[in-house]
MITI-35641 format. One record per residue (C-alpha): chain; residue in one letter; residue number from 1; y negated, x, z negated. Coordinates in Angstrom, 3 decimals. Layout:
A, A, NUM, Y, X, Z
...
END
This chain:
A, X, 1, -75.571, 116.246, -161.416
A, X, 2, -76.000, 117.434, -158.013
A, X, 3, -74.534, 114.545, -156.442
A, X, 4, -76.753, 112.381, -158.156
A, X, 5, -79.910, 114.489, -157.522
A, X, 6, -78.493, 114.042, -153.798
A, X, 7, -77.914, 109.890, -153.843
A, X, 8, -81.727, 110.053, -155.630
A, X, 9, -83.390, 111.842, -152.939
A, X, 10, -81.839, 110.162, -150.018
A, X, 11, -82.747, 106.714, -151.881
A, X, 12, -86.313, 108.053, -152.532
A, X, 13, -86.521, 109.229, -148.780
A, X, 14, -85.523, 106.189, -147.402
A, X, 15, -87.875, 104.124, -149.496
A, X, 16, -91.065, 106.792, -147.893
A, X, 17, -89.866, 105.371, -144.462
A, X, 18, -89.311, 102.134, -144.909
A, X, 19, -93.359, 102.258, -146.404
A, X, 20, -94.589, 103.958, -143.498
A, X, 21, -91.880, 101.499, -141.433
A, X, 22, -93.973, 98.490, -142.781
A, X, 23, -97.986, 99.591, -142.333
A, X, 24, -99.699, 97.142, -139.923
A, X, 25, -99.304, 98.482, -136.830
A, X, 26, -103.095, 98.129, -135.746
A, X, 27, -103.323, 101.637, -137.828
A, X, 28, -103.435, 105.060, -137.270
A, X, 29, -101.188, 106.256, -139.561
A, X, 30, -98.956, 104.023, -137.621
A, X, 31, -99.393, 104.436, -134.339
A, X, 32, -99.340, 108.208, -135.164
A, X, 33, -95.350, 107.551, -136.679
A, X, 34, -94.774, 105.711, -133.008
A, X, 35, -96.385, 108.558, -131.224
A, X, 36, -97.088, 111.624, -133.651
A, X, 37, -97.790, 113.625, -131.129
A, X, 38, -101.006, 111.599, -129.718
A, X, 39, -101.320, 109.907, -125.862
A, X, 40, -100.146, 111.633, -123.138
A, X, 41, -103.783, 112.746, -121.922
A, X, 42, -103.802, 115.509, -119.778
A, X, 43, -104.818, 115.956, -116.686
A, X, 44, -102.144, 114.753, -114.794
A, X, 45, -99.755, 115.921, -111.936
A, X, 46, -101.883, 116.227, -108.981
A, X, 47, -99.547, 118.572, -106.799
A, X, 48, -97.673, 115.224, -105.534
A, X, 49, -94.043, 116.829, -103.983
A, X, 50, -93.247, 116.641, -100.811
A, X, 51, -89.913, 118.860, -100.951
A, X, 52, -87.642, 119.178, -97.703
A, X, 53, -84.366, 117.039, -97.761
A, X, 54, -82.208, 118.671, -100.465
A, X, 55, -78.785, 119.411, -98.974
A, X, 56, -77.147, 121.992, -101.181
A, X, 57, -73.568, 121.683, -101.176
A, X, 58, -72.431, 119.373, -104.193
A, X, 59, -70.120, 122.847, -105.101
A, X, 60, -73.472, 124.917, -104.936
A, X, 61, -73.944, 126.000, -108.279
A, X, 62, -77.324, 126.235, -107.146
A, X, 63, -77.913, 122.518, -106.239
A, X, 64, -80.478, 120.729, -108.641
A, X, 65, -81.650, 117.196, -108.185
A, X, 66, -85.429, 117.142, -106.857
A, X, 67, -87.853, 114.119, -105.662
A, X, 68, -87.850, 113.961, -101.978
A, X, 69, -91.919, 112.914, -102.378
A, X, 70, -93.437, 110.172, -100.571
A, X, 71, -92.431, 108.973, -98.247
A, X, 72, -93.194, 109.355, -94.697
A, X, 73, -93.744, 107.338, -91.739
A, X, 74, -95.429, 103.782, -90.888
A, X, 75, -96.336, 102.642, -94.572
A, X, 76, -94.152, 100.110, -95.209
A, X, 77, -96.301, 97.494, -96.155
A, X, 78, -99.676, 95.277, -96.245
A, X, 79, -98.781, 92.776, -93.491
A, X, 80, -98.108, 88.807, -93.750
A, X, 81, -95.500, 87.315, -95.473
A, X, 82, -93.208, 85.835, -92.455
A, X, 83, -92.872, 81.774, -91.784
A, X, 84, -96.835, 81.469, -93.226
A, X, 85, -98.505, 78.643, -91.317
A, X, 86, -101.231, 78.783, -88.596
A, X, 87, -104.113, 78.118, -90.896
A, X, 88, -102.288, 80.309, -93.912
A, X, 89, -102.343, 82.888, -91.547
A, X, 90, -105.686, 82.597, -89.633
A, X, 91, -106.937, 82.647, -94.133
A, X, 92, -104.477, 85.882, -94.859
A, X, 93, -105.955, 87.662, -91.713
A, X, 94, -109.788, 86.427, -93.451
A, X, 95, -109.336, 87.360, -96.510
A, X, 96, -108.344, 90.728, -95.930
A, X, 97, -112.074, 92.120, -95.178
A, X, 98, -113.185, 90.668, -98.678
A, X, 99, -110.922, 92.713, -100.299
A, X, 100, -111.836, 95.540, -98.773
A, X, 101, -115.678, 95.477, -98.850
A, X, 102, -117.396, 97.503, -100.926
A, X, 103, -120.243, 95.905, -103.101
A, X, 104, -123.115, 97.041, -103.886
A, X, 105, -125.766, 96.416, -106.478
A, X, 106, -127.724, 93.371, -104.804
A, X, 107, -124.041, 91.990, -104.685
A, X, 108, -124.086, 92.475, -108.180
A, X, 109, -122.095, 95.304, -109.336
A, X, 110, -122.366, 97.033, -112.614
A, X, 111, -124.032, 97.335, -114.710
A, X, 112, -120.734, 99.708, -115.562
A, X, 113, -118.295, 99.536, -113.215
A, X, 114, -115.042, 102.387, -112.338
A, X, 115, -115.693, 101.619, -108.303
A, X, 116, -116.857, 99.340, -105.778
A, X, 117, -114.129, 97.836, -103.600
A, X, 118, -110.416, 96.404, -104.731
A, X, 119, -109.169, 98.292, -101.411
A, X, 120, -110.796, 101.310, -102.950
A, X, 121, -108.271, 101.088, -106.054
A, X, 122, -105.647, 99.781, -104.597
A, X, 123, -105.100, 101.659, -101.107
A, X, 124, -101.968, 103.487, -100.408
A, X, 125, -99.934, 103.362, -98.457
A, X, 126, -101.883, 100.554, -97.114
A, X, 127, -104.457, 97.888, -98.028
A, X, 128, -102.864, 96.146, -101.558
A, X, 129, -101.175, 98.795, -102.856
A, X, 130, -102.069, 101.585, -105.127
A, X, 131, -103.641, 104.921, -105.990
A, X, 132, -104.213, 106.597, -102.737
A, X, 133, -103.944, 110.833, -102.203
A, X, 134, -107.799, 111.508, -102.453
A, X, 135, -109.158, 109.536, -105.405
A, X, 136, -112.826, 107.752, -104.350
A, X, 137, -113.780, 107.893, -108.324
A, X, 138, -114.632, 111.306, -107.518
A, X, 139, -117.376, 110.680, -104.525
A, X, 140, -118.166, 107.389, -105.808
A, X, 141, -119.906, 108.916, -108.974
A, X, 142, -122.987, 110.201, -106.626
A, X, 143, -122.611, 107.414, -104.470
A, X, 144, -126.044, 106.044, -103.219
A, X, 145, -128.131, 108.398, -105.593
A, X, 146, -125.461, 107.790, -108.777
A, X, 147, -126.410, 110.425, -111.236
A, X, 148, -123.128, 109.889, -113.583
A, X, 149, -120.559, 112.872, -114.880
A, X, 150, -116.985, 112.884, -113.077
A, X, 151, -114.956, 112.779, -116.284
A, X, 152, -112.724, 115.587, -117.049
A, X, 153, -109.304, 113.296, -116.454
A, X, 154, -110.668, 112.569, -112.393
A, X, 155, -109.726, 114.546, -110.266
A, X, 156, -110.033, 114.437, -106.627
A, X, 157, -106.284, 114.721, -105.994
A, X, 158, -105.553, 112.811, -109.110
A, X, 159, -104.718, 108.814, -109.689
A, X, 160, -107.636, 106.049, -109.818
A, X, 161, -108.263, 105.467, -113.447
A, X, 162, -109.463, 103.260, -116.079
A, X, 163, -110.115, 104.091, -119.726
A, X, 164, -109.211, 101.951, -122.545
A, X, 165, -110.746, 103.051, -126.044
A, X, 166, -107.955, 102.286, -128.711
A, X, 167, -109.883, 101.943, -131.512
A, X, 168, -113.858, 100.882, -132.052
A, X, 169, -116.118, 103.483, -134.383
A, X, 170, -115.049, 101.134, -137.379
A, X, 171, -111.547, 101.820, -137.279
A, X, 172, -110.852, 97.817, -135.932
A, X, 173, -108.652, 97.731, -132.327
A, X, 174, -110.240, 98.537, -129.525
A, X, 175, -108.307, 98.251, -126.621
A, X, 176, -110.893, 97.509, -124.074
A, X, 177, -112.085, 98.915, -120.897
A, X, 178, -114.816, 101.326, -120.979
A, X, 179, -116.125, 101.852, -117.020
A, X, 180, -116.583, 105.572, -116.253
A, X, 181, -119.655, 104.667, -114.289
A, X, 182, -123.316, 103.457, -114.114
A, X, 183, -125.524, 101.893, -111.697
A, X, 184, -128.463, 104.290, -112.693
A, X, 185, -130.145, 106.239, -109.832
A, X, 186, -128.480, 104.393, -107.445
A, X, 187, -130.340, 102.202, -104.195
A, X, 188, -131.760, 98.937, -105.986
A, X, 189, -131.555, 99.434, -109.795
A, X, 190, -134.556, 100.385, -110.136
A, X, 191, -135.351, 100.781, -114.195
A, X, 192, -131.749, 100.439, -115.331
A, X, 193, -131.361, 103.266, -117.622
A, X, 194, -127.285, 103.416, -119.327
A, X, 195, -125.542, 106.180, -120.755
A, X, 196, -122.310, 106.422, -120.002
A, X, 197, -119.066, 106.208, -122.600
A, X, 198, -119.056, 109.532, -124.961
A, X, 199, -115.466, 110.456, -123.371
A, X, 200, -115.231, 114.072, -124.454
A, X, 201, -115.504, 113.203, -128.394
A, X, 202, -112.879, 110.313, -127.542
A, X, 203, -110.802, 112.677, -125.854
A, X, 204, -111.072, 115.056, -129.094
A, X, 205, -110.752, 111.990, -130.877
A, X, 206, -106.586, 111.098, -129.010
A, X, 207, -108.983, 107.434, -128.693
A, X, 208, -108.586, 107.183, -125.365
A, X, 209, -106.217, 106.042, -122.793
A, X, 210, -105.583, 105.642, -119.420
A, X, 211, -104.313, 102.686, -116.827
A, X, 212, -103.867, 103.205, -112.761
A, X, 213, -103.959, 100.586, -110.310
A, X, 214, -100.866, 98.263, -109.381
A, X, 215, -99.144, 97.489, -106.655
A, X, 216, -99.618, 93.937, -105.405
A, X, 217, -97.239, 93.645, -102.379
A, X, 218, -95.386, 91.110, -102.501
A, X, 219, -97.100, 89.444, -105.984
A, X, 220, -97.093, 85.909, -104.239
A, X, 221, -93.254, 86.074, -104.227
A, X, 222, -93.502, 87.186, -108.035
A, X, 223, -96.213, 84.365, -109.433
A, X, 224, -93.719, 82.061, -108.088
A, X, 225, -90.620, 82.926, -109.876
A, X, 226, -89.731, 80.046, -112.812
A, X, 227, -89.781, 80.827, -116.105
A, X, 228, -86.554, 79.632, -116.578
A, X, 229, -85.402, 82.157, -114.221
A, X, 230, -87.095, 85.271, -115.986
A, X, 231, -85.639, 84.064, -119.731
A, X, 232, -82.423, 83.234, -117.885
A, X, 233, -81.772, 86.765, -116.978
A, X, 234, -83.296, 87.859, -120.198
A, X, 235, -79.667, 86.801, -121.388
A, X, 236, -77.607, 87.858, -119.058
A, X, 237, -75.688, 90.867, -119.434
A, X, 238, -76.618, 91.001, -123.168
A, X, 239, -73.546, 93.080, -124.048
A, X, 240, -74.434, 95.649, -121.740
A, X, 241, -77.816, 95.355, -122.793
A, X, 242, -76.805, 95.937, -126.250
A, X, 243, -74.811, 98.893, -125.861
A, X, 244, -77.873, 100.851, -124.763
A, X, 245, -80.083, 99.291, -126.755
A, X, 246, -82.086, 97.171, -124.593
A, X, 247, -83.983, 94.202, -125.469
A, X, 248, -86.965, 93.278, -124.197
A, X, 249, -89.042, 90.191, -124.083
A, X, 250, -91.629, 87.979, -122.624
A, X, 251, -95.681, 87.909, -122.846
A, X, 252, -96.464, 84.876, -123.141
A, X, 253, -99.362, 83.869, -121.610
A, X, 254, -102.518, 83.489, -124.171
A, X, 255, -105.227, 81.963, -122.332
A, X, 256, -108.800, 84.410, -121.469
A, X, 257, -107.525, 86.735, -123.456
A, X, 258, -106.381, 89.441, -121.381
A, X, 259, -108.422, 92.806, -122.699
A, X, 260, -106.865, 93.441, -125.787
A, X, 261, -109.998, 93.201, -127.932
A, X, 262, -111.793, 90.728, -127.196
A, X, 263, -112.347, 87.725, -129.406
A, X, 264, -112.028, 84.978, -126.917
A, X, 265, -108.974, 83.349, -127.765
A, X, 266, -109.016, 79.360, -126.051
A, X, 267, -105.374, 79.114, -126.893
A, X, 268, -101.658, 79.211, -125.433
A, X, 269, -100.477, 77.508, -122.691
A, X, 270, -97.245, 78.719, -123.321
A, X, 271, -95.900, 80.427, -120.319
A, X, 272, -94.959, 83.953, -119.351
A, X, 273, -97.588, 86.214, -117.726
A, X, 274, -96.379, 88.682, -115.527
A, X, 275, -98.986, 90.897, -113.852
A, X, 276, -100.622, 93.815, -115.058
A, X, 277, -99.402, 96.906, -117.354
A, X, 278, -98.118, 94.925, -119.892
A, X, 279, -97.722, 91.622, -118.314
A, X, 280, -100.583, 90.384, -119.504
A, X, 281, -101.795, 88.582, -116.847
A, X, 282, -100.693, 85.105, -115.643
A, X, 283, -101.726, 84.119, -112.410
A, X, 284, -103.531, 86.098, -109.117
A, X, 285, -106.552, 84.310, -109.900
A, X, 286, -106.524, 85.481, -112.903
A, X, 287, -105.810, 88.879, -112.003
A, X, 288, -108.337, 88.886, -109.513
A, X, 289, -111.485, 87.396, -111.818
A, X, 290, -110.497, 90.021, -114.283
A, X, 291, -110.545, 93.313, -112.526
A, X, 292, -113.674, 92.064, -110.480
A, X, 293, -115.828, 91.548, -113.471
A, X, 294, -114.194, 94.817, -115.659
A, X, 295, -113.223, 97.224, -112.822
A, X, 296, -116.286, 96.395, -110.130
A, X, 297, -118.568, 94.348, -112.871
A, X, 298, -119.341, 91.053, -110.688
A, X, 299, -118.778, 88.318, -112.564
A, X, 300, -116.954, 85.341, -111.163
A, X, 301, -116.375, 81.440, -111.992
A, X, 302, -113.569, 82.792, -114.405
A, X, 303, -115.450, 85.272, -116.660
A, X, 304, -118.767, 84.391, -116.142
A, X, 305, -121.183, 86.841, -118.107
A, X, 306, -121.803, 90.472, -117.853
A, X, 307, -120.412, 92.631, -119.747
A, X, 308, -122.896, 94.856, -120.456
A, X, 309, -126.363, 92.117, -120.413
A, X, 310, -129.163, 95.117, -120.690
A, X, 311, -131.771, 93.114, -119.263
A, X, 312, -132.971, 96.313, -117.271
A, X, 313, -130.220, 96.392, -115.536
A, X, 314, -129.906, 93.015, -113.546
A, X, 315, -129.913, 92.699, -110.058
A, X, 316, -127.985, 89.514, -109.229
A, X, 317, -127.869, 85.871, -110.212
A, X, 318, -125.212, 85.342, -113.107
A, X, 319, -122.395, 85.049, -112.268
A, X, 320, -122.681, 86.947, -109.314
A, X, 321, -120.107, 85.866, -107.237
A, X, 322, -119.370, 81.944, -107.142
A, X, 323, -118.233, 78.859, -104.660
A, X, 324, -120.777, 78.992, -102.046
A, X, 325, -121.964, 75.255, -101.739
A, X, 326, -123.752, 75.838, -98.937
A, X, 327, -121.238, 77.405, -96.464
A, X, 328, -120.971, 75.491, -93.081
A, X, 329, -117.243, 76.359, -92.703
A, X, 330, -114.236, 75.500, -95.473
A, X, 331, -113.908, 79.548, -95.385
A, X, 332, -117.008, 80.435, -96.665
A, X, 333, -116.457, 78.175, -99.415
A, X, 334, -114.583, 80.490, -101.141
A, X, 335, -115.019, 82.119, -103.800
A, X, 336, -114.141, 86.342, -104.168
A, X, 337, -111.963, 85.678, -106.282
A, X, 338, -109.972, 83.315, -104.691
A, X, 339, -110.122, 84.964, -101.228
A, X, 340, -108.931, 88.213, -103.226
A, X, 341, -105.972, 86.276, -104.729
A, X, 342, -105.421, 84.394, -101.364
A, X, 343, -105.040, 87.659, -99.495
A, X, 344, -102.475, 89.469, -102.386
A, X, 345, -100.279, 85.565, -102.088
A, X, 346, -99.928, 86.155, -99.072
A, X, 347, -98.802, 89.675, -99.123
A, X, 348, -95.324, 90.769, -97.643
A, X, 349, -92.971, 92.364, -100.278
A, X, 350, -92.442, 96.151, -99.348
A, X, 351, -89.921, 96.454, -96.627
A, X, 352, -87.194, 99.835, -97.330
A, X, 353, -85.916, 102.173, -95.640
A, X, 354, -81.709, 101.849, -94.496
A, X, 355, -81.441, 105.633, -93.930
A, X, 356, -84.880, 107.800, -95.195
A, X, 357, -84.447, 110.011, -97.598
A, X, 358, -81.192, 111.289, -97.780
A, X, 359, -79.233, 109.259, -95.368
A, X, 360, -77.596, 105.586, -95.140
A, X, 361, -74.817, 106.659, -97.363
A, X, 362, -76.570, 108.362, -99.884
A, X, 363, -78.839, 105.398, -99.995
A, X, 364, -76.052, 102.935, -100.727
A, X, 365, -74.293, 105.919, -103.446
A, X, 366, -77.562, 105.369, -104.967
A, X, 367, -78.214, 102.268, -105.213
A, X, 368, -74.369, 101.661, -106.707
A, X, 369, -75.551, 104.986, -109.231
A, X, 370, -78.838, 103.256, -110.058
A, X, 371, -76.338, 99.735, -111.551
A, X, 372, -73.923, 101.581, -113.175
A, X, 373, -76.128, 104.430, -115.030
A, X, 374, -77.431, 100.547, -116.222
A, X, 375, -81.364, 101.055, -114.439
A, X, 376, -80.692, 97.882, -113.246
A, X, 377, -80.121, 95.977, -116.594
A, X, 378, -84.243, 96.311, -117.526
A, X, 379, -84.938, 96.510, -113.218
A, X, 380, -83.538, 93.583, -112.766
A, X, 381, -83.383, 93.606, -108.599
A, X, 382, -84.444, 90.338, -107.330
A, X, 383, -85.231, 86.841, -108.294
A, X, 384, -84.921, 83.665, -105.976
A, X, 385, -88.663, 81.946, -106.261
A, X, 386, -88.680, 77.697, -107.162
A, X, 387, -87.868, 76.017, -104.091
A, X, 388, -90.778, 73.447, -104.363
A, X, 389, -93.322, 76.434, -103.870
A, X, 390, -96.681, 74.547, -102.040
A, X, 391, -96.781, 77.402, -99.534
A, X, 392, -93.870, 77.056, -97.901
A, X, 393, -93.265, 80.650, -96.831
A, X, 394, -92.861, 81.367, -100.569
A, X, 395, -90.295, 78.899, -101.443
A, X, 396, -86.757, 79.246, -102.205
A, X, 397, -86.889, 83.537, -100.708
A, X, 398, -85.613, 86.451, -102.522
A, X, 399, -87.589, 88.544, -104.927
A, X, 400, -86.235, 92.540, -104.599
A, X, 401, -88.780, 93.442, -106.798
A, X, 402, -86.668, 95.467, -109.285
A, X, 403, -88.131, 94.731, -112.872
A, X, 404, -86.799, 91.712, -114.844
A, X, 405, -90.776, 91.388, -115.831
A, X, 406, -90.241, 91.867, -119.387
A, X, 407, -91.534, 93.503, -121.953
A, X, 408, -89.959, 96.635, -123.582
A, X, 409, -90.519, 98.988, -126.387
A, X, 410, -90.811, 102.037, -124.769
A, X, 411, -90.955, 104.637, -127.724
A, X, 412, -93.900, 107.320, -128.980
A, X, 413, -93.831, 109.464, -125.049
A, X, 414, -95.334, 106.265, -123.299
A, X, 415, -96.926, 104.802, -126.327
A, X, 416, -101.235, 104.068, -125.494
A, X, 417, -101.727, 102.167, -128.698
A, X, 418, -102.979, 98.947, -126.900
A, X, 419, -102.039, 95.326, -127.870
A, X, 420, -102.526, 93.101, -124.430
A, X, 421, -100.681, 89.212, -125.647
A, X, 422, -97.471, 89.705, -127.197
A, X, 423, -97.406, 93.112, -125.764
A, X, 424, -97.279, 95.952, -128.528
A, X, 425, -98.487, 99.177, -128.606
A, X, 426, -95.218, 101.020, -127.736
A, X, 427, -94.830, 98.274, -125.127
A, X, 428, -95.000, 98.202, -121.691
A, X, 429, -94.108, 95.504, -118.761
A, X, 430, -90.328, 96.755, -116.728
A, X, 431, -93.025, 97.850, -113.411
A, X, 432, -91.028, 96.549, -110.238
A, X, 433, -90.234, 99.517, -108.265
A, X, 434, -89.813, 98.096, -104.633
A, X, 435, -92.691, 100.422, -102.452
A, X, 436, -91.688, 102.910, -105.151
A, X, 437, -90.875, 105.174, -101.988
A, X, 438, -94.587, 105.422, -100.960
A, X, 439, -96.009, 105.309, -104.402
A, X, 440, -98.116, 109.012, -105.050
A, X, 441, -98.658, 108.632, -108.768
A, X, 442, -96.241, 107.376, -111.000
A, X, 443, -95.963, 105.294, -114.859
A, X, 444, -98.907, 103.476, -116.595
A, X, 445, -101.467, 106.300, -116.567
A, X, 446, -100.655, 108.163, -113.439
A, X, 447, -99.630, 111.773, -115.737
A, X, 448, -96.955, 112.635, -112.797
A, X, 449, -96.293, 112.225, -109.228
A, X, 450, -92.944, 113.789, -109.581
A, X, 451, -90.006, 110.652, -109.737
A, X, 452, -87.865, 113.296, -111.529
A, X, 453, -90.743, 113.650, -114.316
A, X, 454, -90.883, 110.005, -114.648
A, X, 455, -87.436, 108.804, -115.158
A, X, 456, -87.167, 111.390, -118.231
A, X, 457, -90.395, 110.412, -119.627
A, X, 458, -88.306, 106.652, -120.242
A, X, 459, -86.639, 108.879, -122.876
A, X, 460, -88.331, 109.012, -126.496
A, X, 461, -88.367, 108.600, -129.974
A, X, 462, -84.945, 108.328, -132.077
A, X, 463, -83.037, 105.219, -134.226
A, X, 464, -83.921, 107.120, -137.320
A, X, 465, -87.604, 107.430, -136.985
A, X, 466, -87.067, 103.337, -135.964
A, X, 467, -89.437, 104.385, -132.668
A, X, 468, -86.531, 104.322, -130.156
A, X, 469, -87.548, 103.915, -126.581
A, X, 470, -85.271, 101.326, -125.012
A, X, 471, -84.253, 103.424, -122.546
A, X, 472, -83.033, 105.921, -123.916
A, X, 473, -79.599, 104.887, -123.332
A, X, 474, -79.714, 104.575, -119.716
A, X, 475, -81.774, 108.010, -119.459
A, X, 476, -78.754, 109.507, -121.476
A, X, 477, -76.071, 108.299, -118.665
A, X, 478, -78.839, 109.360, -115.398
A, X, 479, -78.384, 112.618, -116.932
A, X, 480, -74.831, 112.652, -117.468
A, X, 481, -74.586, 111.997, -114.045
A, X, 482, -73.723, 115.543, -111.360
A, X, 483, -76.763, 116.651, -109.787
A, X, 484, -75.187, 115.678, -106.209
A, X, 485, -75.138, 111.886, -107.900
A, X, 486, -79.068, 112.322, -109.228
A, X, 487, -80.065, 113.290, -105.880
A, X, 488, -78.774, 110.080, -104.192
A, X, 489, -80.485, 107.889, -106.947
A, X, 490, -83.501, 109.712, -106.348
A, X, 491, -83.045, 109.127, -102.444
A, X, 492, -82.673, 105.503, -103.065
A, X, 493, -85.955, 104.967, -105.152
A, X, 494, -87.420, 106.303, -102.758
A, X, 495, -86.160, 104.328, -100.181
A, X, 496, -87.332, 101.887, -101.824
END
């Protein structure tokens, strides 16, 4: 009798678990299954590690591996890719000031925005990078007479962030960016009165998630990786990947639907998208056009309408930035987003350090451990660009990005509840690791500046609840390393 009761109880539990597994992913109940603790909306660790070299001998029981911190010295990125023609080099030089320029209300800034410059967000360690040590959003809240309040999740020494609401008030999926600031009170915005989004309520309801800027160094090389190479790499090492629970999939581009929650369904060209935290953008031009419209509020030839069409808050022609048909030189014809994309396309990949931190032997050992632990199964060390690129400097070149450009299920610990294209609420693109040595903030929301914490955050969920991160097996391997081995691996990552 007891045996029958136990069998019946296990059967009932299995049915209940299966029921919850099949609930629609858009529902809040289902997301709680993926992420029972809610989103990680805690303030980021705002103390980037700047640890001295860990020189304790491996047999010292007190030795513990630690993040060496942001690699010092000259910026290992920010220049033009080698091999550009004379005209291409001139174009790179000419477009950088446009990427760095600061927009104002008469230029089309706003009505809602997160900052006023591409380079303000993409600044570390050079123009085109990621979040800088000091967050410019804090000062921007009151710039030019602005009356905005700095949201609680923005701090002077935290990451530059955008905020996305997971759901609309009626419970349907949102996922779109809700800009932090407005042009109210700023020079040139007379008569415009707008309220900031109610972030306090969204935080209380666990309905807001964050994203930080992705670096654009070497982006032109990434753009030129053939889809066939990405798919072939996906099929490589299949046995090893299955053994540790790695699957991964490409995020096929859906034209016009780069922001989740929007309703402009322009079809699907069937190609693999590769830019953004969920690989939601296909090209650098699309990446630039969306960012200009979403992050700075500047409408353009790809995103022609204002995100906020309040009539009293329009102070420039729409679209705000277009091809200049009255130009007197060929360069002046280019719109801002074309210039942004050209600058990013011609940016060189980050240059790794051969011996810092830890020395050449430690870095070499760490590189070997990176592969043997399984990290390289997702963080693919290298691709090769197409041999038919229109830009010779981008043709048949190695792309040492350390990413497979696929999206992976990262479990409840990193889940953000937002879907973009075919990337679901727990899925993210494998972040390229080149340049990580000089990066200040890690993970999609910038929750930590400690590389060890970032690694450990990849592990969450379990197979029983069917919400295991694909990285769980690899993190188990990492945790099984000796402390001196972990240190070598960390030194390798900070050398990139």
